[in-house]
C-alpha positions, 0 to 999 in steps of 0.5 A: 477452526483450523490453525493455518500458517499465515505470513506477514510481510512487506513490499520492501521484502517482496516488491512483486506483491503490489503488482501481483495483488492489483487485480484483487484490489480492483475487484474489492475497492469501489470505482470511486477509489481509483478516481480521487484526485488527492489520493491518486496524487499521493498513492503512487508514492507509497510503494516507491518511498515507503515499501517498508510501510506497505504490509501484507498478510498472506495465507498459507497459499500466498493469497492476500488476507489483508494489505494495509497501506500507510506512510509516515506523512506529516502533511506539512511539507516536511517529509519526503512524501510531501516534498516529492509531490510538491506539498509545501507547509 
């Protein structure tokens, strides 16, 4: 096993990552992931409202190894993501 120089970054640091890796996401995610009513309602807000929570682990040639997407969503209508999509507690 060789030791490589992986890089951990976020969408806040490099906003172009989301668009650059979209084809890769389309390749590995099952088709139903792109048609879920509820995840589609919230998914687009993650990059815009929480770029610092959109992580990317890149290999030494800047290819994605991991890209977890997350947000500090409360689900009760109190946080900015819930309010931005009209969710009320």
